[in-house]
C-alpha positions as CSV (number, residue, x, y, z in Angstrom):
1,M,48.5,125.0,66.2
2,S,51.7,125.2,64.3
3,L,52.9,122.4,62.0
4,F,55.8,121.8,64.4
5,T,53.4,121.3,67.4
6,F,51.0,119.1,65.4
7,L,53.8,116.8,64.1
8,Q,55.4,116.7,67.5
9,Q,52.3,115.4,69.2
10,R,51.7,112.8,66.5
11,A,55.4,111.7,66.3
12,L,55.9,111.4,70.0
13,A,52.9,109.2,70.3
14,R,54.1,106.9,67.5
15,C,57.8,107.1,67.0
16,S,61.2,107.2,68.6
17,V,62.8,110.4,69.6
18,S,65.3,110.0,66.7
19,L,62.7,109.7,64.1
20,F,61.0,112.8,65.5
21,L,64.3,114.6,65.3
22,L,65.4,113.5,61.9
23,L,62.2,113.4,59.8
24,N,59.0,114.7,61.3
25,A,59.8,117.3,63.9
26,V,62.0,119.8,62.1
27,A,60.2,123.1,62.2
28,A,60.0,124.5,58.7
29,T,61.3,128.1,58.5
30,A,58.4,130.6,58.1
31,Q,57.4,131.4,54.6
32,D,55.7,134.5,53.1
33,D,51.9,134.4,52.8
34,D,52.3,134.8,49.1
35,G,54.6,131.9,48.7
36,P,57.9,130.4,49.9
37,R,61.1,132.4,50.5
38,P,64.4,131.4,48.9
39,A,67.0,129.7,51.1
40,I,69.5,132.0,52.8
41,E,73.3,131.4,52.5
42,A,74.5,130.0,55.9
43,R,78.1,129.9,56.8
44,L,77.7,126.7,58.8
45,A,75.2,124.9,56.5
46,D,77.5,121.8,56.3
47,Q,77.2,121.5,60.1
48,S,73.4,121.9,60.3
49,L,70.8,119.1,60.1
50,L,71.1,117.2,56.9
51,L,68.8,114.3,56.0
52,D,69.9,112.8,52.7
53,V,72.9,112.6,50.4
54,I,73.4,111.1,47.0
55,R,76.1,110.9,44.3
56,F,75.2,112.7,41.0
57,N,77.6,112.2,38.2
58,S,81.0,113.2,39.6
59,H,79.9,115.1,42.7
60,F,77.6,114.8,45.7
61,I,74.4,116.5,46.8
62,A,73.1,116.8,50.4
63,V,69.9,118.3,51.6
64,G,68.4,119.3,54.9
65,E,66.8,122.0,57.1
66,R,66.1,125.6,56.0
67,G,66.2,124.6,52.3
68,H,69.9,123.8,52.5
69,V,71.2,122.1,49.3
70,L,74.9,121.4,49.5
71,L,77.3,120.4,46.7
72,S,80.7,118.8,46.9
73,E,83.3,117.4,44.5
74,D,85.2,115.3,47.0
75,G,82.8,114.7,49.9
76,R,84.9,116.8,52.2
77,D,84.5,120.4,51.1
78,W,80.9,121.5,50.7
79,R,79.2,124.7,49.4
80,Q,75.6,125.8,49.2
81,A,73.7,125.8,45.9
82,E,73.2,129.4,44.9
83,N,69.5,129.3,43.9
84,V,67.1,127.3,46.1
85,P,63.6,128.8,46.1
86,V,62.4,127.4,49.5
87,Q,63.4,127.5,53.1
88,S,61.4,124.4,53.9
89,T,63.2,121.4,55.5
90,L,64.2,119.1,52.7
91,T,64.1,115.4,53.4
92,R,65.1,113.4,50.4
93,V,66.9,113.8,47.0
94,T,66.9,111.6,43.9
95,S,68.1,111.7,40.3
96,Q,67.0,110.2,36.9
97,G,69.1,111.0,33.9
98,R,70.2,114.6,33.9
99,R,67.5,115.7,36.3
100,M,67.3,115.8,40.1
101,W,64.3,116.2,42.5
102,V,64.2,117.1,46.2
103,V,61.1,116.8,48.5
104,G,60.4,118.1,51.9
105,H,58.0,119.9,54.2
106,Q,55.0,121.9,52.9
107,A,54.7,119.1,50.3
108,T,57.7,120.8,48.6
109,I,59.1,119.3,45.4
110,I,61.9,121.2,43.7
111,S,63.9,120.1,40.6
112,S,67.3,120.9,39.0
113,M,68.6,120.4,35.5
114,D,72.1,121.8,35.9
115,G,73.6,119.4,38.5
116,G,72.1,121.1,41.5
117,E,73.3,124.6,41.1
118,T,69.8,126.1,40.5
119,W,66.4,124.8,41.4
120,F,62.8,125.6,40.6
121,I,59.6,124.7,42.4
122,Q,57.3,122.0,41.0
123,H,55.0,121.7,43.9
124,Y,54.5,123.6,47.2
125,D,51.6,123.7,49.6
126,A,52.0,126.0,52.6
127,D,48.9,124.4,54.2
128,S,50.1,120.9,54.0
129,D,49.8,119.0,57.3
130,G,52.9,116.8,56.8
131,P,56.2,116.4,54.9
132,L,57.0,114.4,51.9
133,L,59.5,111.8,53.0
134,D,60.8,110.2,49.8
135,V,60.8,110.6,46.0
136,H,61.6,108.2,43.2
137,F,61.4,108.3,39.4
138,I,61.1,105.2,37.3
139,D,62.2,107.1,34.2
140,P,62.6,110.9,33.4
141,N,58.8,111.3,33.2
142,R,57.1,108.9,35.7
143,G,57.7,109.7,39.3
144,F,56.3,109.2,42.8
145,A,56.6,111.2,46.0
146,V,55.3,109.8,49.3
147,G,55.0,111.2,52.8
148,A,53.1,111.7,56.1
149,Y,49.6,110.4,56.7
150,G,49.5,108.3,53.5
151,L,50.3,111.1,51.1
152,F,51.0,109.6,47.7
153,M,51.8,111.8,44.7
154,T,52.4,110.9,41.1
155,T,53.6,112.6,37.9
156,G,53.8,111.5,34.3
157,D,55.5,114.5,32.8
158,G,58.7,114.8,34.8
159,G,57.1,116.8,37.6
160,I,55.4,119.6,35.7
161,N,52.2,118.4,37.1
162,W,51.7,116.3,40.3
163,E,48.5,114.5,41.4
164,A,48.1,114.2,45.2
165,E,46.2,111.2,46.5
166,S,46.1,108.9,49.5
167,I,47.8,105.5,49.3
168,A,44.3,104.2,50.0
169,D,43.2,105.3,46.6
170,R,45.7,102.9,45.0
171,V,45.3,99.9,47.4
172,T,43.4,97.1,45.6
173,S,44.1,94.1,47.9
174,E,45.4,93.2,51.4
175,A,47.8,90.5,52.3
176,I,47.2,90.9,56.1
177,D,46.1,88.2,58.5
178,W,43.8,90.2,60.7
179,V,42.8,87.2,62.8
180,A,46.4,86.6,63.7
181,L,46.9,90.2,64.5
182,A,43.8,90.2,66.7
183,E,45.0,87.1,68.5
184,E,48.4,88.7,69.0
185,Q,46.8,91.7,70.5
186,G,44.1,90.1,72.6
187,G,45.2,86.5,73.1
188,Y,41.8,85.3,71.8
189,E,41.1,81.6,71.7
190,T,38.1,82.1,69.4
191,L,37.0,85.0,67.4
192,P,33.6,85.9,66.0
193,D,33.3,86.7,62.3
194,D,32.8,90.4,63.2
195,F,35.6,90.5,65.8
196,E,36.7,94.0,64.7
197,F,33.4,95.4,66.2
198,A,32.8,92.8,69.0
199,D,33.6,95.0,72.0
200,D,30.0,94.7,73.3
201,D,30.6,90.9,73.5
202,G,33.6,91.3,75.7
203,F,36.2,91.3,72.9
204,T,38.8,94.1,72.5
205,L,38.6,96.1,69.3
206,L,41.3,95.2,66.9
207,D,43.9,98.0,67.0
208,R,44.9,98.7,63.4
209,G,46.7,101.9,64.4
210,C,47.3,104.3,61.5
211,Y,46.0,101.8,59.0
212,E,42.4,102.2,60.3
213,Y,42.0,105.4,58.3
214,Q,44.9,104.7,55.8
215,E,47.0,107.5,57.3
216,C,50.2,105.6,58.0
217,H,53.4,107.6,57.2
218,L,55.0,106.4,54.0
219,N,58.7,106.5,54.8
220,E,60.5,105.1,51.7
221,I,59.7,103.8,48.3
222,I,62.0,101.5,46.3
223,E,61.9,100.0,42.7
224,L,63.0,96.4,42.4
225,G,62.7,95.7,38.7
226,D,60.0,93.9,36.6
227,G,57.4,96.4,37.7
228,R,57.9,95.5,41.4
229,M,57.9,98.3,43.9
230,M,57.7,98.5,47.7
231,I,56.9,101.1,50.3
232,A,58.0,101.0,54.0
233,A,55.5,102.6,56.3
234,E,54.9,102.9,60.0
235,R,53.4,100.6,62.7
236,G,54.5,97.5,60.9
237,Y,52.7,98.2,57.6
238,G,54.0,98.1,54.1
239,Y,52.8,98.2,50.5
240,R,53.9,96.4,47.4
241,S,53.2,96.8,43.7
242,T,53.7,94.6,40.6
243,D,52.6,97.1,38.0
244,S,55.1,99.9,38.5
245,G,53.0,101.6,41.1
246,Q,49.6,101.8,39.5
247,T,48.0,99.6,42.2
248,W,49.3,98.4,45.6
249,E,48.7,95.6,48.0
250,S,49.1,96.2,51.7
251,F,51.0,93.8,54.0
252,R,52.5,93.6,57.4
253,F,56.2,93.2,58.5
254,P,56.7,90.7,61.3
255,Y,57.9,93.5,63.5
256,S,55.1,95.9,64.4
257,G,57.2,99.0,64.5
258,S,58.0,101.5,61.7
259,M,60.4,100.7,58.9
260,F,62.3,103.7,57.7
261,G,64.4,102.3,54.9
262,L,64.5,99.6,52.1
263,L,67.6,98.2,50.3
264,E,68.0,95.5,47.7
265,Q,70.8,93.0,48.3
266,D,71.5,89.9,46.2
267,G,67.9,89.8,44.9
268,C,66.4,90.2,48.3
269,I,64.8,93.2,50.0
270,V,66.0,94.4,53.4
271,A,63.8,96.6,55.6
272,F,65.2,98.4,58.6
273,G,64.0,100.9,61.2
274,L,62.7,101.4,64.7
275,R,64.8,100.0,67.6
276,G,67.4,98.5,65.3
277,N,65.0,96.0,63.7
278,I,66.2,94.5,60.4
279,Q,64.0,92.2,58.3
280,R,64.9,90.4,55.1
281,S,62.7,88.9,52.4
282,C,63.7,87.0,49.2
283,D,60.1,86.4,48.0
284,F,58.9,90.0,47.6
285,G,57.5,90.2,51.1
286,D,55.6,86.9,51.3
287,S,57.8,85.9,54.2
288,W,60.4,87.7,56.3
289,D,63.5,86.7,58.4
290,L,64.5,88.8,61.3
291,T,68.2,89.8,61.7
292,R,69.2,90.0,65.3
293,T,71.5,92.8,66.3
294,E,72.8,94.2,69.6
295,G,71.3,97.4,70.8
296,E,68.1,99.2,70.0
297,Q,69.4,102.3,68.1
298,T,66.9,103.2,65.4
299,L,68.3,102.7,61.8
300,M,67.5,105.5,59.4
301,G,69.6,105.1,56.2
302,G,71.8,102.6,54.4
303,T,73.7,101.6,51.3
304,V,75.2,98.4,49.7
305,R,78.8,98.0,48.6
306,Q,79.7,96.2,45.4
307,D,81.1,93.2,47.5
308,G,77.6,92.8,49.1
309,R,78.3,94.4,52.4
310,M,75.5,96.5,53.7
311,I,76.1,99.6,55.8
312,L,73.2,101.0,58.0
313,V,73.3,104.1,60.0
314,G,71.0,105.6,62.7
315,S,70.6,107.2,66.1
316,G,73.5,107.4,68.6
317,A,76.1,107.6,65.8
318,T,75.2,104.0,65.0
319,R,76.9,102.2,62.0
320,L,76.3,98.6,61.2
321,T,78.1,96.5,58.6
322,L,76.2,93.4,57.6
323,Y,78.4,90.9,55.7
324,P,76.9,88.4,53.1
325,D,78.0,85.5,55.4
326,G,75.8,86.9,58.2
327,R,78.5,88.6,60.3
328,I,77.6,92.0,61.8
329,E,80.0,94.7,62.9
330,R,78.6,97.4,65.1
331,D,79.9,100.8,66.0
332,Y,78.0,103.4,67.9
333,D,78.2,106.1,70.5
334,R,75.1,106.7,72.7
335,L,76.2,110.3,73.2
336,G,76.9,110.8,69.5
337,S,74.7,112.6,67.0
338,D,72.1,110.9,65.0
339,Y,72.9,109.8,61.4
340,A,70.2,110.0,58.7
341,S,71.8,108.8,55.5
342,V,75.1,107.3,54.1
343,I,76.7,107.0,50.7
344,L,80.0,105.4,49.5
345,D,83.0,107.3,48.1
346,N,85.7,104.9,46.8
347,G,87.2,103.5,50.0
348,G,85.4,105.9,52.4
349,I,81.8,106.8,53.3
350,I,79.9,110.1,53.6
351,V,77.4,110.3,56.5
352,V,74.9,113.1,57.1
353,G,72.7,113.7,60.0
354,E,72.1,115.9,63.1
355,D,75.5,117.6,63.0
356,G,75.8,117.9,59.2
357,V,78.1,116.0,57.0
358,R,80.9,113.7,58.0
359,Y,83.5,111.9,55.9
360,E,85.0,108.7,57.1
């Protein structure tokens, strides 16, 4: 079974079509048995699937399928980086100091020290059964990469060496009310102490989903200051840390679907994802408020303006603007292409997604 087929079966069972398209169902280009092939120059690379975009110093970097890394000075005209050593689909890009890192399929991690012109491989596993979905560095040495099926990778030397674990290896506590979840699932009036295994007594087994074997996809990781970090995962699960990612506590969002993004706004954390759900917490995840929006387009990426306005993008060319006073402006096109990420550029915005890059 190919990686594409395997991910397709899992993704269609768990996620929306847009998530399947934008993150977990892009077939990685075949690689040599002896290692990855370098990316090939493509004339229409800026019109192909792109999954993330960031500003780095005075220019922009976008990444996507077939190992495409694109550079732009103004956000309108784009060119491919000349030296990218993989054809794997690239899902996320980040920077710290003068360095950049990109992650993707085949547990790929590549890095650049010259503004994105040339890249070198830090990690690659042709046999990996899932993509890396996000990467974050606390400082130039300490970094994290997270991905499918609970994959959690760390480095303490700028990526020269990476240690691959499961998030389960770092979870030391749970902030999950399992009884409430069981009652929600089964409508129980009373529960025995061993309700998780009480099917012989007429009770339904508690459905923990991907959490049962700690294989939930880890979709995004964010640093919030003072050692606090948070991970948005699938099926309503999340993880938080107060010691800069050394140990983690699991929790549940009030909405039981997958969260694909996290943003900090005015000291609060905003999670967004499947079917347009937006959740906000000002106490580091102890409690959450749901933000009601029209439509059910899945939200994939976002950014915050200096004036506090938040812009979220997603499937069906969706763009939401959330104002600090609670107002919401919504623009979408059900027949439009799916958006994956957005970044600000002075008065405009740069959006990347299914049809490449778009400047508005």
